[in-house]
SEDOLO-213557 format. One record per residue (C-alpha): residue in one letter; x, y, z. Coordinates in steps of 0.25 Angstrom, whole numbers, padded with zeros to 4 digits, always signed. Example, Ala and Ser with C-alpha at 12.3 -4.5 7.8 and 13.67 -1.06 7.14 Angstrom:
# residues 2
a+0049-0018+0031 s+0055-0004+0029 
//
This chain:
# residues 362
m-0102+0699-0011 t-0091+0692-0004 g-0085+0683-0015 r-0087+0678-0029 p-0095+0666-0033 q-0087+0653-0032 n-0096+0642-0037 v-0103+0649-0048 k-0095+0651-0061 g-0095+0660-0073 k-0107+0669-0077 r-0116+0663-0065 a-0105+0667-0055 w-0104+0682-0061 r-0119+0683-0062 h-0122+0679-0048 w-0110+0687-0042 l-0115+0699-0051 v-0129+0698-0045 a-0124+0697-0031 l-0116+0710-0031 v-0128+0719-0028 l-0132+0711-0016 l-0125+0721-0007 p-0128+0723+0008 l-0136+0735+0011 s-0123+0740+0019 v-0115+0741+0006 v-0125+0751-0001 q-0129+0762+0009 a-0134+0773-0001 a-0149+0775-0002 v-0156+0770-0015 t-0162+0781-0023 l-0171+0778-0034 k-0171+0785-0047 d-0182+0795-0050 d-0186+0787-0062 a-0184+0773-0056 p-0195+0764-0061 k-0207+0759-0052 t-0205+0745-0057 y-0195+0738-0066 t-0196+0724-0074 v-0183+0717-0074 k-0178+0714-0088 k-0169+0703-0093 d-0157+0711-0096 d-0158+0720-0083 t-0147+0721-0073 l-0149+0725-0059 w-0140+0737-0062 d-0150+0741-0073 i-0161+0740-0064 a-0154+0748-0053 n-0152+0759-0063 l-0167+0760-0065 f-0170+0762-0051 l-0157+0769-0045 d-0146+0779-0048 k-0136+0771-0041 p-0139+0757-0046 w-0128+0751-0036 l-0138+0753-0025 w-0147+0743-0031 p-0146+0733-0019 q-0153+0743-0010 l-0166+0742-0019 w-0168+0728-0013 r-0162+0730+0001 t-0176+0728+0008 n-0182+0719-0002 t-0185+0704+0000 q-0190+0702-0014 i-0176+0705-0021 v-0166+0698-0012 n-0155+0697-0022 p-0155+0705-0035 h-0153+0691-0043 l-0168+0689-0040 i-0172+0700-0050 y-0176+0694-0063 p-0181+0699-0077 g-0196+0701-0076 d-0195+0705-0061 v-0203+0719-0059 l-0195+0727-0049 r-0201+0739-0041 i-0196+0749-0031 r-0204+0751-0018 m-0199+0760-0007 v-0196+0753+0007 d-0193+0763+0019 g-0191+0774+0008 q-0180+0765+0000 p-0183+0759-0013 v-0183+0744-0014 l-0184+0735-0026 e-0194+0724-0027 v-0199+0714-0037 a-0213+0718-0040 r-0216+0707-0049 e-0208+0695-0054 k-0210+0689-0068 k-0215+0674-0069 r-0203+0665-0072 l-0211+0652-0075 t-0208+0645-0088 l-0216+0633-0093 t-0212+0622-0103 p-0220+0611-0109 s-0213+0601-0100 t-0209+0609-0088 q-0212+0621-0079 k-0201+0628-0072 q-0198+0642-0066 t-0187+0650-0074 k-0180+0663-0070 p-0173+0672-0079 a-0159+0676-0075 p-0158+0686-0064 i-0153+0700-0068 n-0139+0704-0065 t-0133+0716-0058 l-0124+0720-0069 p-0126+0715-0084 w-0119+0702-0084 s-0119+0701-0099 a-0110+0714-0099 i-0101+0709-0088 a-0099+0695-0090 p-0089+0695-0102 y-0079+0703-0094 v-0080+0695-0081 n-0070+0684-0085 q-0066+0689-0099 n-0060+0702-0097 e-0050+0708-0087 i-0038+0718-0086 i-0024+0713-0082 a-0012+0721-0080 k-0004+0725-0092 d+0009+0718-0088 k+0001+0705-0084 y-0005+0705-0098 e+0008+0707-0105 i+0015+0694-0100 l+0003+0685-0103 p+0007+0674-0113 h+0000+0676-0127 l-0005+0666-0137 l+0004+0664-0149 g-0003+0655-0159 n-0005+0640-0162 q+0000+0629-0172 r-0011+0632-0182 g-0006+0646-0183 g-0019+0652-0178 i-0021+0666-0173 r-0034+0663-0165 f-0037+0652-0155 t-0050+0646-0149 s-0053+0635-0139 d-0044+0623-0141 d-0033+0630-0148 l-0019+0628-0144 v-0011+0640-0144 l+0004+0644-0141 s+0006+0655-0131 r+0019+0662-0125 s+0022+0656-0111 y+0023+0665-0099 g+0026+0661-0085 r+0020+0649-0078 p+0009+0642-0087 e-0005+0640-0082 d-0015+0630-0086 q-0026+0640-0090 y-0026+0653-0096 r-0035+0664-0102 v-0033+0669-0115 v-0034+0684-0115 r-0033+0696-0125 k-0030+0710-0122 q-0042+0719-0124 s-0036+0733-0120 t-0026+0740-0112 i-0033+0747-0100 e-0027+0761-0097 d-0032+0771-0087 m-0034+0786-0091 d-0019+0789-0090 g-0015+0777-0099 n-0010+0768-0088 v-0012+0754-0091 l-0022+0747-0081 g-0022+0733-0088 i-0024+0725-0100 q-0039+0721-0103 i-0039+0706-0107 h-0051+0698-0113 h-0052+0683-0110 i-0051+0675-0124 a-0050+0661-0120 n-0045+0651-0110 a-0031+0643-0113 k-0026+0631-0107 m-0011+0627-0106 v-0007+0616-0115 e+0008+0616-0115 s+0017+0625-0107 n+0031+0619-0110 i+0033+0625-0124 p+0045+0635-0123 s+0040+0648-0121 q+0025+0645-0125 w+0012+0639-0120 l+0002+0630-0127 v-0012+0633-0123 k-0026+0629-0127 v-0036+0640-0129 d-0049+0636-0122 n-0063+0643-0119 s-0062+0654-0130 n-0070+0666-0129 l-0063+0672-0141 e-0052+0667-0151 a-0038+0668-0144 r-0028+0675-0153 r-0013+0676-0153 g-0008+0686-0143 d-0019+0683-0133 r-0014+0681-0119 l-0014+0669-0109 f-0019+0674-0096 s-0019+0665-0083 g-0026+0675-0075 k-0039+0669-0068 t-0052+0673-0074 p-0057+0684-0065 e-0069+0681-0056 p-0081+0691-0054 q-0077+0701-0043 d-0085+0704-0031 m-0094+0716-0033 i-0102+0725-0024 l-0109+0736-0031 q-0104+0750-0025 p-0102+0764-0031 a-0088+0769-0032 t-0084+0780-0023 s-0071+0787-0026 h-0067+0780-0038 r-0064+0787-0050 a-0058+0781-0063 h-0061+0779-0078 v-0066+0770-0089 v-0053+0766-0096 g-0059+0755-0105 n-0069+0745-0108 l-0071+0730-0113 h-0078+0733-0125 q-0068+0742-0133 h-0078+0753-0134 e-0077+0768-0133 l-0090+0771-0128 l-0097+0762-0117 g-0111+0760-0111 k-0119+0752-0101 n-0114+0738-0098 d-0100+0741-0105 v-0088+0737-0097 v-0077+0747-0094 v-0064+0747-0088 v-0062+0757-0076 d-0047+0761-0071 l-0050+0756-0057 g-0043+0744-0052 q-0047+0733-0042 e-0040+0741-0030 e-0049+0753-0034 i-0062+0748-0038 q-0071+0736-0034 p-0081+0728-0043 g-0095+0733-0041 t-0091+0747-0040 v-0101+0757-0047 m-0095+0769-0054 g-0100+0781-0061 i-0095+0783-0075 y-0092+0798-0079 a-0089+0805-0092 q-0081+0818-0092 g-0080+0827-0104 p-0068+0833-0109 d-0063+0847-0104 i-0069+0859-0110 i-0061+0871-0113 d-0070+0884-0110 g-0068+0896-0119 d-0075+0904-0129 e-0077+0890-0136 p-0077+0879-0127 r-0069+0867-0131 y-0066+0853-0126 a-0052+0851-0121 s-0050+0839-0130 e-0053+0848-0143 s-0040+0850-0151 n-0042+0866-0151 a-0046+0867-0136 v-0035+0875-0128 k-0035+0872-0113 s-0030+0882-0104 t-0018+0879-0095 f-0024+0887-0084 n-0035+0883-0074 d-0044+0895-0080 g-0056+0887-0080 s-0057+0886-0095 t-0056+0871-0094 v-0070+0865-0090 i-0069+0850-0085 q-0082+0843-0087 p-0088+0835-0076 a-0088+0820-0077 l-0103+0816-0079 k-0108+0802-0076 v-0112+0793-0087 g-0114+0780-0081 e-0109+0769-0071 l-0102+0756-0070 v-0099+0745-0061 i-0085+0739-0059 f-0086+0724-0060 k-0072+0719-0062 t-0058+0725-0057 f-0044+0723-0061 e-0031+0728-0056 k-0032+0742-0062 a-0045+0743-0070 s-0060+0738-0068 y-0072+0733-0077 g-0084+0741-0075 i-0098+0739-0082 i-0106+0752-0086 t-0119+0750-0079 r-0125+0764-0083 a-0121+0774-0094 r-0129+0786-0099 e-0117+0789-0109 m-0106+0781-0116 v-0094+0778-0107 k-0081+0779-0112 n-0066+0777-0108 g-0062+0789-0099 d-0075+0790-0092 i-0074+0792-0076 v-0079+0782-0067 a-0082+0786-0052 n-0093+0786-0042 p-0106+0782-0047 
//
């Protein structure tokens, strides 16, 4: 991938771009592909499958998926894989290759016409899980958020506003023609309590109507996703575009899960989490392992966890404190990066994921 789609907008652009992220040249991925011991002989593609799901059936390292068709002429591009296709693995020069063993007929007959129809091709990652966060959620710096102008109210004394409502706002700086109405979801902090940014959610659009009112603006709410409220902010930042991705495993990265977009304490597959790595530290498309580490154990006649109120921890390094190893519980793929944090989608989880879990090499 060398650039974002320029001529296709919205969901189609993201879908085509997302599918293309797995079309890596062979030089990008050098590791040998090893099939799972329990990999199926054949697999019939289902409607809600993703390439990542199918890769997990065959490989322990699903990011090596492109090599499965590196010498195959039947699967030139992954978007040629459709629900109903029967996939099978065969060996070529000692290496596994994926091929379409049988394609489902896609002929639909109607009383007046006869036409060929196709179901939608399967995506690499679950579009339904990622799409809401491509344009509607982002993380901005705290000082930037705090100076954004906010909605005050309207002539009717309303507290909620939808499309076509005229609303007064505090003015700030040079007015713009177009704004996004955004709402604070949460403050994102790292494990030491340092603020990484403010997580905001896109509520609606707003158009400038009058900017000459002293210390105030009059804006018109437009294209509401949710009802706007007093106190919601006007953000002139451009809607972020999908970022270029090449699937690759993390190498020396080590960070933590520090939040999520669902306000849940426990998370699983297809949930989106916040990782405390910024855009200068991590790239979209990076695959990371998720590791859970239990509490320290105080060894003694009656072992106790260090978090228990009656546990006595030695001040000496006498071996009485047992530090538990971090055990892998899942994987995620970073798909959107900001200044000090990133969004990642959980692609595999054998246990529930929570804030504080470690993310590192897969």
